[in-house]
C-alpha positions in Angstrom: -51.9 -137.5 -31.6 -54.2 -135.4 -30.0 -56.5 -133.4 -30.8 -56.4 -129.6 -29.4 -59.7 -128.1 -31.2 -60.7 -124.9 -29.3 -61.4 -122.4 -32.0 -62.4 -122.5 -35.4 -58.6 -121.5 -36.3 -57.8 -124.6 -34.3 -59.9 -126.9 -36.2 -58.5 -125.3 -39.2 -55.1 -126.1 -38.2 -55.8 -129.3 -37.1 -56.7 -130.1 -41.0 -54.1 -128.2 -42.6 -51.4 -129.6 -40.3 -53.4 -133.0 -40.0 -52.8 -132.9 -36.4 -55.5 -134.7 -35.1 -55.5 -138.3 -33.4 -55.3 -138.8 -36.8 -54.8 -137.4 -39.7 -56.5 -135.7 -42.9 -55.7 -135.6 -46.7 -58.5 -134.8 -49.4 -58.7 -135.2 -53.1 -56.7 -133.0 -54.9 -56.1 -129.1 -55.1 -57.0 -127.0 -58.4 -55.3 -124.2 -55.9 -56.3 -120.1 -56.3 -59.6 -118.7 -57.6 -60.9 -122.4 -58.8 -60.4 -123.8 -55.8 -62.2 -120.7 -53.8 -65.0 -120.7 -56.4 -65.7 -124.1 -55.4 -65.1 -123.9 -51.7 -67.6 -120.7 -51.8 -70.7 -123.0 -52.9 -70.7 -124.8 -49.5 -70.4 -121.8 -47.2 -73.4 -120.1 -45.6 -74.5 -117.0 -47.5 -75.0 -115.2 -44.2 -70.9 -115.6 -43.0 -69.7 -112.2 -41.6 -66.3 -112.9 -42.7 -64.8 -115.7 -45.7 -61.3 -116.0 -45.8 -58.6 -117.9 -47.6 -55.4 -119.4 -47.6 -53.7 -120.5 -51.1 -50.6 -122.6 -49.3 -49.1 -123.6 -52.7 -48.6 -119.8 -53.0 -46.6 -119.7 -49.6 -44.6 -122.3 -50.4 -43.3 -120.9 -52.9 -42.1 -117.8 -51.7 -38.5 -117.3 -51.0 -39.7 -116.8 -47.4 -41.0 -119.7 -46.8 -38.0 -121.1 -48.6 -35.7 -119.5 -45.9 -38.1 -119.7 -42.8 -39.4 -123.8 -43.2 -36.5 -125.1 -41.5 -36.7 -123.3 -38.3 -40.4 -123.7 -38.6 -40.1 -127.7 -39.0 -37.4 -127.5 -36.2 -40.4 -125.6 -33.8 -43.0 -128.4 -34.8 -40.7 -131.1 -34.0 -40.5 -134.6 -34.1 -44.4 -134.8 -34.4 -44.2 -134.2 -38.3 -41.3 -136.8 -38.8 -43.4 -139.4 -36.9 -46.3 -138.7 -39.0 -44.4 -139.3 -42.2 -43.2 -142.2 -41.4 -47.0 -143.9 -39.9 -48.8 -142.2 -42.9 -46.0 -141.9 -45.7 -46.8 -138.3 -47.1 -46.1 -134.7 -45.6 -49.0 -132.9 -44.8 -47.5 -129.9 -45.0 -46.6 -130.4 -48.8 -49.6 -131.7 -49.9 -51.7 -129.1 -48.4 -53.6 -126.9 -51.5 -56.2 -124.2 -50.3 -58.2 -123.7 -47.0 -61.4 -121.8 -47.8 -63.6 -120.5 -44.2 -66.8 -118.9 -43.9 -67.4 -117.5 -40.5 -70.1 -115.9 -38.8 -71.2 -114.8 -35.1 -68.9 -113.0 -32.3 -65.9 -114.1 -30.6 -66.4 -117.3 -28.6 -69.6 -117.8 -30.2 -68.8 -118.4 -33.7 -70.0 -120.5 -36.3 -67.4 -121.7 -38.9 -67.6 -123.8 -42.0 -64.1 -124.8 -43.5 -63.2 -126.7 -46.7 -59.5 -127.7 -47.5 -58.2 -128.9 -50.6 -54.8 -130.9 -51.4 -55.4 -134.6 -49.5 -56.0 -137.6 -51.0 -59.3 -139.6 -49.8 -57.9 -142.9 -49.4 -54.7 -141.8 -47.8 -56.8 -139.9 -45.0 -58.3 -143.1 -44.6 -55.4 -145.3 -44.0 -54.0 -142.5 -42.3 -56.4 -142.7 -39.8 -56.9 -146.4 -39.3 -53.0 -146.3 -38.9 -53.1 -144.1 -36.0 -56.2 -145.7 -34.4 -55.0 -148.9 -33.9 -51.7 -147.9 -33.2 -53.4 -145.8 -30.6 -56.0 -148.5 -29.2 -58.9 -146.3 -30.5 -60.1 -148.2 -33.5 -63.8 -148.0 -32.3 -63.2 -144.2 -31.9 -63.2 -143.9 -35.6 -66.1 -144.1 -37.9 -65.9 -144.0 -41.5 -68.9 -144.3 -43.5 -68.3 -143.8 -47.3 -67.1 -140.0 -48.3 -68.0 -139.1 -43.9 -65.2 -140.1 -41.2 -65.9 -139.2 -37.7 -63.3 -139.0 -35.0 -64.3 -138.9 -31.2 -61.6 -136.8 -29.9 -61.2 -135.8 -26.4 -62.1 -132.1 -27.1 -65.4 -133.2 -28.8 -66.5 -135.5 -32.0 -65.5 -134.6 -35.5 -67.0 -134.4 -38.7 -65.4 -134.7 -42.1 -67.0 -135.2 -45.2 -65.1 -135.7 -48.7 -66.7 -133.7 -51.8 -65.7 -132.6 -54.8 -64.1 -129.3 -54.1 -62.2 -130.7 -50.8 -63.1 -132.0 -47.2 -65.7 -130.3 -45.4 -65.7 -129.1 -41.6 -68.9 -127.3 -40.0 -68.2 -126.4 -36.7 -71.0 -124.7 -34.5 -70.5 -123.4 -30.3 -71.5 -126.6 -29.6 -70.2 -129.2 -31.5 -69.4 -130.6 -34.6 -71.9 -131.2 -38.4 -73.5 -134.7 -38.9 -73.0 -136.6 -41.8 -76.5 -135.8 -43.3 -76.2 -132.1 -42.1 -72.5 -131.9 -44.1 -74.1 -133.8 -47.0 -77.0 -131.3 -47.6 -74.3 -128.5 -46.3 -72.7 -130.1 -49.1 -75.6 -129.4 -52.0 -77.0 -126.5 -50.9 -78.6 -124.5 -53.7 -76.3 -121.7 -55.2 -78.6 -118.8 -53.7 -77.7 -120.2 -50.1 -74.0 -119.5 -50.4 -71.8 -116.3 -50.9 -71.7 -117.9 -55.2 -75.1 -117.1 -55.1 -74.7 -113.2 -53.7 -74.1 -110.4 -56.7 -73.2 -108.2 -54.0 -70.8 -110.7 -52.5 -69.5 -112.1 -55.9 -68.7 -108.6 -57.3 -66.3 -107.7 -54.4 -64.9 -111.3 -55.1 -63.9 -110.7 -58.3 -62.2 -107.9 -57.1 -59.6 -109.9 -54.6 -56.6 -111.6 -55.3 -57.4 -115.3 -54.4 -54.1 -116.9 -55.5 -52.5 -114.4 -53.2 -51.1 -116.2 -49.8 -54.1 -114.9 -47.8 -57.0 -112.9 -48.6 -60.4 -111.9 -47.3 -63.8 -110.1 -47.4 -65.5 -109.3 -44.3 -69.2 -107.4 -44.0 -68.6 -104.0 -42.2 -71.2 -104.8 -39.7 -70.3 -108.3 -38.7 -69.7 -108.7 -34.6 -65.7 -109.5 -35.1 -65.3 -105.6 -37.2 -67.3 -103.6 -34.1 -64.1 -102.6 -32.8 -62.7 -101.6 -35.5 -61.5 -98.1 -35.6 -63.5 -97.2 -38.2 -66.7 -98.0 -39.8 -67.2 -99.6 -43.2 -70.2 -101.6 -45.5 -66.9 -103.9 -46.8 -63.4 -104.6 -45.9 -61.8 -107.0 -48.8 -58.3 -107.4 -49.6 -54.9 -110.0 -50.2 -51.7 -110.5 -48.5 -48.7 -111.9 -51.1 -45.9 -113.3 -49.7 -42.4 -113.8 -51.8 -38.9 -112.7 -51.1 -40.7 -109.8 -48.7 -44.7 -109.0 -47.8 -47.3 -106.4 -49.9 -51.1 -105.9 -49.0 -53.4 -104.7 -51.0 -56.7 -103.8 -49.0 -59.8 -102.0 -49.9 -63.0 -101.0 -48.1 -66.4 -99.0 -48.6 -67.1 -96.4 -46.0 -70.3 -95.0 -45.0 -69.5 -91.8 -46.8 -67.1 -90.0 -49.4 -66.2 -88.1 -46.0 -65.6 -91.2 -44.1 -63.4 -92.5 -46.9 -61.2 -89.3 -47.2 -60.6 -88.8 -43.7 -59.8 -93.0 -43.6 -57.3 -92.1 -46.6 -55.8 -88.9 -45.2 -55.3 -91.2 -41.9 -53.8 -93.9 -43.3 -51.6 -92.4 -45.7 -50.2 -90.1 -42.5 -49.1 -92.4 -40.6 -47.8 -94.8 -43.5 -45.2 -92.0 -44.9 -44.1 -92.0 -41.1 -43.1 -95.4 -41.1 -41.8 -94.9 -44.8 -40.3 -92.8 -43.5 -38.6 -94.8 -40.7 -37.4 -96.7 -43.4 -39.7 -100.1 -42.2 -41.9 -100.1 -45.4 -40.6 -100.0 -49.0 -43.7 -98.5 -50.9 -47.0 -97.1 -49.5 -49.9 -96.2 -50.4 -53.7 -94.9 -49.3 -56.2 -93.2 -52.2 -59.9 -92.5 -51.4 -62.3 -92.5 -54.5 -66.1 -91.4 -53.4 -67.0 -93.7 -50.6 -64.2 -96.4 -51.3 -60.6 -96.4 -49.7 -57.4 -98.3 -51.6 -54.4 -99.0 -49.6 -51.0 -100.9 -50.7 -48.3 -101.5 -48.6 -45.5 -103.7 -49.4 -42.0 -104.5 -47.1 -38.7 -106.1 -48.5 -37.1 -109.1 -46.7 -34.6 -107.1 -44.9 -37.8 -104.5 -43.4 -39.6 -107.5 -42.2 -36.7 -108.9 -40.4 -36.3 -105.3 -38.9 -39.7 -105.6 -37.7 -39.5 -108.8 -36.3 -36.3 -107.7 -34.2 -38.1 -104.3 -32.9 -41.0 -107.0 -32.2 -38.6 -109.3 -30.1 -36.8 -106.7 -28.4 -40.3 -105.4 -27.0 -41.2 -108.6 -25.8 -38.1 -109.1 -24.0 -38.5 -105.6 -22.2 -42.1 -106.4 -21.4 -41.2 -109.8 -19.8 -38.7 -108.1 -17.8 -41.0 -105.4 -16.3 -39.8 -102.6 -18.4 -43.5 -102.0 -19.1 -44.2 -100.4 -15.6 -48.0 -100.7 -16.1 -50.5 -98.6 -17.8 -50.4 -95.1 -17.6 -52.9 -93.6 -15.0 
């Protein structure tokens, strides 16, 4: 298998789906809040966006159980070949992913911590894959550090008590010494050492399937339709989907404007039967938005999107208006 690592998201996917020229399986996952807190200590304090995925929560959802056969089919026979070669299902072993990203799009620095994999299984799998493909010379194992000479550049991974640590910069991946130093950095060099960040972190449901905290001044946020100091929230997937999003705006007036605008738009969507419940409230400079959709509503939206994409593909869009 060849690693396709063009962006930090694909690095995460490579670790999660273990679709590198080998595979990966880190130490056991404690899941949810505990895993996220452990990972925070290895992220850079100046990360613009910190996000997490709880795969155990996603796998337990009714939606995942219904659509997982379709997902597995989309993966094709690669997963079956992986399980046959390495003796485990990487998707079932995934625990959590916590990432800190900074920098503008296309020039990002990313730190990723993945839990759920056992080191001995990863090492064994990597050895088998490299030997089978005649690439044993491209694999380096040095204690808790693994280095893979992949087609798109060297990948370095470090096993720690909190999971598998990977750090990527626009120019390449961190070395063993850099990863070891990052795994042992002082608390005040990470988000965990920031009272402001941890106050916000305490308000986020890290046991939900997806969660995030974003600095409103980050490069990634500059194209947002409204300006804010910080945005955070979570998305929970069960038999439907529910989102709980909050933001601190620059003023009370901005917060009220955003809440009113969001409420107006969500009322229209709710009136069309595409969402179940929705609310938007302003409290001082803070905005709190909650949205939930049922399985049937999600399927309706997916069907509409598929139809729209089909129409666009047939040339029905007519181009941009003058």
